[in-house]
C-alpha positions as CSV (number, residue, x, y, z in Angstrom):
1,X,181.8,267.1,77.9
2,X,184.8,268.8,79.4
3,X,187.3,266.7,81.3
4,X,190.1,268.3,83.3
5,X,192.5,266.3,85.4
6,X,193.5,268.0,88.6
7,X,196.6,265.8,89.3
8,X,198.9,264.2,86.7
9,X,198.7,260.4,87.1
10,X,201.8,258.3,87.7
11,X,201.9,256.2,84.6
12,X,204.2,253.7,86.3
13,X,201.8,253.1,89.2
14,X,200.2,249.6,89.4
15,X,196.7,251.2,89.5
16,X,195.4,254.1,87.5
17,X,192.2,256.0,88.2
18,X,190.0,258.1,86.0
19,X,186.8,260.1,86.6
20,X,184.2,259.2,83.9
21,X,180.5,259.7,83.0
22,X,178.0,257.5,81.2
23,X,176.5,260.4,79.1
24,X,177.8,263.6,77.7
25,X,175.2,265.8,79.3
26,X,172.3,265.8,81.7
27,X,168.8,267.4,81.7
28,X,167.5,269.7,84.4
29,X,165.6,267.3,86.7
30,X,167.5,264.4,85.2
31,X,170.1,261.9,86.4
32,X,173.6,261.0,85.4
33,X,175.9,258.2,86.4
34,X,179.5,259.1,87.0
35,X,182.3,257.0,88.6
36,X,185.9,256.4,89.3
37,X,187.3,253.8,87.0
38,X,190.4,252.0,88.3
39,X,192.6,249.9,86.1
40,X,195.2,247.6,87.7
41,X,198.2,245.9,86.2
42,X,198.2,242.0,86.2
43,X,198.5,240.4,89.6
44,X,197.5,243.6,91.5
45,X,194.2,244.3,93.2
46,X,192.3,246.9,95.2
47,X,189.8,246.3,98.0
48,X,186.0,246.2,98.5
49,X,184.1,248.2,101.2
50,X,185.1,245.4,103.6
51,X,188.6,244.4,102.7
52,X,188.5,241.2,104.7
53,X,191.6,240.2,106.7
54,X,193.8,243.0,105.6
55,X,193.9,246.0,103.2
56,X,192.0,249.3,102.9
57,X,188.8,249.9,101.0
58,X,188.8,252.4,98.1
59,X,187.8,255.8,99.5
60,X,186.2,258.4,97.3
61,X,185.4,262.0,98.3
62,X,182.8,263.5,95.9
63,X,182.3,267.3,95.5
64,X,179.2,268.4,93.6
65,X,177.4,271.7,93.4
66,X,174.8,272.6,96.1
67,X,171.4,271.2,95.1
68,X,172.8,268.3,93.1
69,X,172.2,265.0,95.0
70,X,174.9,262.4,95.0
71,X,174.1,258.8,95.9
72,X,176.4,256.5,97.9
73,X,178.9,254.5,95.9
74,X,177.4,251.5,94.2
75,X,179.9,248.6,94.9
76,X,180.0,245.7,92.4
77,X,180.1,242.3,94.1
78,X,183.7,241.6,95.0
79,X,185.9,238.5,94.6
80,X,187.9,236.5,97.1
81,X,191.7,237.1,97.0
82,X,193.5,234.5,99.0
83,X,197.0,235.3,100.4
84,X,197.6,232.3,102.8
85,X,196.7,232.4,105.6
86,X,194.5,235.5,104.9
87,X,191.4,236.0,102.8
88,X,190.7,239.5,101.4
89,X,187.9,240.9,99.2
90,X,188.4,243.1,96.2
91,X,188.9,243.6,92.5
92,X,191.6,242.9,90.0
93,X,191.8,243.9,86.3
94,X,189.5,246.9,86.5
95,X,186.5,248.2,88.5
96,X,184.1,251.1,88.1
97,X,182.8,252.6,91.4
98,X,179.8,254.6,90.4
99,X,177.4,257.1,91.9
100,X,174.1,258.5,90.6
101,X,173.7,262.3,90.4
102,X,170.3,264.0,90.3
103,X,170.1,267.6,89.0
104,X,167.4,269.9,90.3
105,X,164.6,270.9,87.9
106,X,165.3,274.5,88.5
107,X,169.0,274.4,87.9
108,X,170.1,277.7,86.4
109,X,173.6,277.0,85.3
110,X,174.8,275.7,81.9
111,X,176.9,273.0,83.5
112,X,177.7,271.2,86.7
113,X,181.2,270.6,88.0
114,X,182.0,267.3,89.7
115,X,185.2,266.5,91.6
116,X,186.4,263.1,92.8
117,X,189.4,262.5,95.1
118,X,190.1,258.8,95.6
119,X,192.6,256.9,97.7
120,X,193.3,253.2,97.5
121,X,195.8,250.5,98.6
122,X,196.9,248.4,95.6
123,X,198.5,245.1,96.5
124,X,200.2,242.0,95.1
125,X,203.0,240.5,97.3
126,X,203.6,244.1,98.4
127,X,201.1,247.0,98.9
128,X,201.4,250.5,97.6
129,X,199.3,253.6,98.3
130,X,197.6,255.1,95.3
131,X,195.0,257.6,94.4
132,X,193.7,260.3,92.0
133,X,191.9,263.6,91.8
134,X,190.0,264.8,88.8
135,X,187.1,266.9,87.8
136,X,184.4,266.8,85.1
137,X,182.2,269.6,83.8
138,X,178.9,268.3,82.5
139,X,176.6,270.4,80.3
140,X,173.1,270.8,81.6
141,X,170.3,270.8,78.9
142,X,166.7,271.9,79.1
143,X,165.6,268.6,77.5
144,X,167.2,265.1,77.8
145,X,170.2,264.5,75.6
146,X,171.3,260.9,76.2
147,X,174.3,260.8,73.9
148,X,176.5,258.1,75.5
149,X,180.2,258.3,76.1
150,X,182.7,255.6,75.4
151,X,182.3,254.6,79.0
152,X,178.6,253.6,78.7
153,X,179.4,249.8,78.3
154,X,181.5,249.9,81.4
155,X,178.6,251.5,83.4
156,X,176.2,248.8,82.1
157,X,178.6,246.1,83.2
158,X,179.2,247.7,86.6
159,X,175.4,247.9,87.2
160,X,175.0,244.3,86.1
161,X,177.6,243.3,88.8
162,X,175.7,245.1,91.6
163,X,173.9,242.9,94.2
164,X,170.2,242.5,93.4
165,X,167.3,242.0,95.7
166,X,166.6,238.3,96.6
167,X,163.2,236.9,96.0
168,X,160.9,237.6,98.9
169,X,161.5,234.9,101.6
170,X,164.3,233.2,99.7
171,X,166.9,233.9,102.4
172,X,166.8,233.6,106.1
173,X,169.6,234.3,108.6
174,X,170.1,231.7,111.4
175,X,172.6,231.3,114.2
176,X,174.5,228.9,111.9
177,X,174.4,231.0,108.7
178,X,172.2,231.6,105.7
179,X,169.2,229.3,105.0
180,X,168.2,229.3,101.3
181,X,164.8,228.3,99.9
182,X,165.9,226.3,96.9
183,X,162.5,226.8,95.2
184,X,162.7,230.6,95.4
185,X,166.4,230.8,94.8
186,X,167.8,227.6,93.0
187,X,171.4,226.7,93.5
188,X,172.8,224.1,91.0
189,X,174.7,221.1,92.5
190,X,178.0,222.3,91.2
191,X,177.5,226.0,92.0
192,X,179.9,227.8,94.3
193,X,178.4,230.0,97.0
194,X,180.0,232.5,99.3
195,X,178.8,235.3,101.7
196,X,180.8,238.6,101.9
197,X,179.9,240.5,105.0
198,X,179.7,244.3,104.9
199,X,181.4,244.6,108.3
200,X,184.6,242.9,109.4
201,X,185.2,241.3,112.8
202,X,182.6,238.6,113.2
203,X,183.2,236.2,110.3
204,X,186.3,234.1,109.9
205,X,187.1,235.2,106.3
206,X,189.6,232.5,105.5
207,X,187.5,229.6,106.8
208,X,185.4,227.4,104.5
209,X,181.7,228.2,104.1
210,X,180.2,224.7,103.6
211,X,176.8,224.4,101.9
212,X,174.4,221.5,103.0
213,X,171.1,220.6,101.5
214,X,167.9,219.1,103.0
215,X,164.2,219.1,102.2
216,X,164.3,221.8,99.5
217,X,166.5,224.1,101.5
218,X,170.3,224.8,101.7
219,X,172.3,226.1,104.7
220,X,175.4,228.1,104.1
221,X,177.4,227.9,107.3
222,X,179.1,231.1,108.3
223,X,182.1,230.4,110.5
224,X,182.2,233.0,113.2
225,X,185.4,234.3,114.9
226,X,183.9,233.5,118.3
227,X,180.5,232.4,119.7
228,X,179.8,235.9,121.0
229,X,180.9,237.7,117.9
230,X,178.9,240.5,116.2
231,X,176.4,238.2,114.5
232,X,175.1,237.3,118.0
233,X,175.4,240.7,119.5
234,X,173.6,242.6,116.8
235,X,171.4,239.7,115.7
236,X,171.7,240.8,112.1
237,X,173.5,239.6,109.0
238,X,174.4,242.1,106.3
239,X,176.4,241.6,103.2
240,X,176.5,240.1,99.7
241,X,175.5,236.5,98.9
242,X,177.1,235.2,95.7
243,X,176.2,232.2,93.6
244,X,178.6,231.2,90.8
245,X,177.4,228.6,88.3
246,X,180.1,228.1,85.6
247,X,180.8,231.6,84.3
248,X,177.5,233.0,85.5
249,X,177.7,235.0,88.7
250,X,174.7,236.4,90.6
251,X,174.9,238.5,93.7
252,X,172.2,239.3,96.2
253,X,172.1,242.0,98.9
254,X,171.5,240.6,102.3
255,X,170.3,242.5,105.4
256,X,168.4,240.1,107.7
257,X,167.7,239.7,111.4
258,X,169.0,236.5,112.9
259,X,166.0,234.2,113.5
260,X,165.5,233.2,117.1
261,X,165.9,229.6,118.1
262,X,162.6,227.8,118.3
263,X,161.6,226.7,121.7
264,X,161.4,223.0,122.4
265,X,157.9,221.5,122.6
């Protein structure tokens, strides 16, 4: 697998990016995971697709050959990063933002070229702009050749951190927040729960999200910025619901209409 950097990275920058692939080649009609791997120095962080109260999400421009299909970026569930009085969402240490490529069955070439140009804001008590540009040339084989690269474990970890689908009927959006069926989606007594919205503007990110329990259900209250905020206007709640039990972290993708209030009898 050929790997050619387009730009020379700044080795003193607080965040470094690299374009990587899970396997060394791809078959005609097959798929391949590639991604931008960002490594941050201690106490620095970059931002999720919704950065919260401040910041800028990592932006990646992908260039692939005509006929090759590139999925949207698969964002691992973020973490809260508190900078009083603000609350932001992002990643520290390292993060792999991956996409899935699909190669046509009738691909004629011996390889595919992939280019990624990324921009980010990396912050601690100050913020700096950063980015990278790199390209990969991946051999295309007639038959599957799944020889893994050194990055394969990182791709497995990144996929494990992606939000999963919640059990059918486990979550319901209400005017107050998210209602959880504790039979379908158990939440331990000492678990920590939090909802990360995909869109900014309607949720008070820095406010507490209290969890109350009653009759086999739990209600995670979502503090809105105003009564007429977007949760009311669009009648939809979209984001990531995270349950942390000890060191175990599970994330669920949420895209739910807000249930109408029941009429009094």
